C-alpha positions as CSV (number, residue, x, y, z in Angstrom):
1,X,87.4,115.6,116.6
2,X,89.2,113.9,119.5
3,X,92.3,115.8,120.8
4,X,94.6,112.9,119.9
5,X,93.5,113.0,116.3
6,X,94.0,116.8,116.2
7,X,97.5,116.3,117.6
8,X,98.2,113.6,114.9
9,X,96.9,115.8,112.1
10,X,99.1,118.8,113.2
11,X,102.2,116.6,113.8
12,X,101.9,115.0,110.4
13,X,101.6,118.4,108.7
14,X,104.6,119.8,110.7
15,X,106.8,116.7,110.0
16,X,105.8,117.2,106.3
17,X,104.5,113.6,105.8
18,X,100.9,114.7,105.1
19,X,102.1,117.3,102.5
20,X,104.1,114.5,100.9
21,X,101.1,112.2,101.0
22,X,99.0,114.9,99.3
23,X,101.7,115.4,96.6
24,X,101.7,111.6,96.0
25,X,97.9,111.7,95.7
26,X,98.0,114.5,93.1
27,X,100.8,112.9,91.1
28,X,99.0,109.6,91.3
29,X,95.8,111.1,90.0
30,X,93.8,110.3,93.1
31,X,90.7,112.2,94.1
32,X,90.8,113.4,97.7
33,X,88.1,113.7,100.2
34,X,87.9,114.2,104.0
35,X,87.9,111.0,106.0
36,X,87.3,110.2,109.7
37,X,89.5,111.4,112.5
38,X,91.4,114.0,110.3
39,X,92.4,111.5,107.6
40,X,92.3,112.4,103.9
41,X,91.1,109.5,101.7
42,X,92.6,109.5,98.2
43,X,90.7,107.2,95.9
44,X,91.7,106.1,92.3
45,X,95.5,106.2,92.9
46,X,96.9,105.1,89.5
47,X,100.5,103.8,90.3
48,X,101.2,100.2,90.8
49,X,103.7,100.8,93.6
50,X,103.4,100.0,96.4
51,X,101.6,96.8,96.0
52,X,98.9,97.1,98.7
53,X,95.1,97.6,98.9
54,X,95.8,100.9,100.6
55,X,98.8,102.7,102.1
56,X,99.2,105.7,104.2
57,X,101.6,108.7,104.0
58,X,101.1,111.1,106.9
59,X,97.3,111.5,107.3
60,X,96.7,110.6,103.6
61,X,95.3,107.1,102.9
62,X,95.9,106.2,99.2
63,X,94.1,103.4,97.3
64,X,93.4,102.3,93.8
65,X,89.9,101.4,94.9
66,X,86.7,103.6,95.0
67,X,85.9,102.8,98.6
68,X,87.5,101.4,101.8
69,X,86.0,99.3,104.6
70,X,85.8,100.8,108.0
71,X,88.2,98.2,109.3
72,X,90.8,99.1,106.7
73,X,90.4,102.8,107.4
74,X,90.9,102.1,111.1
75,X,94.1,100.1,110.2
76,X,95.4,102.9,108.0
77,X,94.5,105.5,110.7
78,X,96.9,103.6,113.0
79,X,99.6,103.9,110.4
80,X,98.9,107.7,110.3
81,X,99.6,107.7,114.1
82,X,102.8,105.8,113.5
83,X,103.9,108.5,111.0
84,X,103.4,111.1,113.7
85,X,105.3,109.1,116.4
86,X,108.2,108.4,113.9
87,X,108.4,112.1,113.2
88,X,107.6,111.8,109.5
89,X,110.1,110.5,107.0
90,X,112.1,108.2,109.3
91,X,109.0,106.0,109.1
92,X,110.0,104.9,105.6
93,X,113.3,103.3,106.4
94,X,112.0,101.9,109.7
95,X,109.0,100.4,107.9
96,X,111.2,98.9,105.2
97,X,113.6,97.3,107.7
98,X,110.6,95.9,109.6
99,X,109.2,94.5,106.4
100,X,112.6,92.9,105.5
101,X,112.8,91.3,109.0
102,X,109.3,89.9,108.6
103,X,110.2,88.3,105.3
104,X,113.3,86.8,106.9
105,X,111.4,85.5,109.9
106,X,108.3,84.1,108.2
107,X,108.4,84.7,104.4
108,X,105.6,87.3,104.4
109,X,106.2,91.1,104.4
110,X,103.5,91.9,107.0
111,X,103.0,89.0,109.4
112,X,106.0,90.0,111.6
113,X,106.3,93.6,110.6
114,X,106.0,95.5,113.8
115,X,104.1,98.4,112.1
116,X,101.5,96.1,110.6
117,X,101.1,94.1,113.8
118,X,100.6,97.3,115.8
119,X,98.1,98.6,113.2
120,X,96.2,95.3,113.4
121,X,96.9,92.4,111.0
122,X,93.3,91.4,110.8
123,X,92.0,94.9,110.1
124,X,94.6,95.2,107.3
125,X,93.7,91.9,105.8
126,X,97.0,90.3,106.4
127,X,97.6,86.6,107.3
128,X,99.2,85.4,110.5
129,X,102.0,83.4,109.0
130,X,104.0,81.2,111.4
131,X,107.7,81.8,111.8
132,X,109.8,79.4,109.8
133,X,111.3,77.5,112.8
134,X,107.9,76.7,114.2
135,X,106.4,75.2,111.1
136,X,105.8,71.5,110.8
137,X,107.4,69.7,107.9
138,X,105.1,69.8,104.8
139,X,103.1,72.8,106.2
140,X,102.9,75.8,104.0
141,X,102.3,78.3,106.8
């Protein structure tokens, strides 16, 4: 494993975000298996919150699905790195504020969310919604 991914894995254990992700996976009934670059893939997550195809807590990628595409795993891996750089739990309020700002700017929770943009909107399957002040009259996005 590359040194940067080893650092991310250790950082996310030390800041307690990966243990939190593992706890969420257990409570959510997900089966866990090792993933690429030190990630833990948790399939079969049963809760309906959050509303997403997959989401990451520390180095744990949780999904209700039985499999994930390589692009989505790459996207979620970038979120794992964000958890490390945000030193764990501060990631939650920072992400929520960024999501709110995105909704205010363009009406979509991810299109202008700095965390989703840095993780790759296309890899995450998110649209590139135009900001409201640049839209033409009669245009939906």
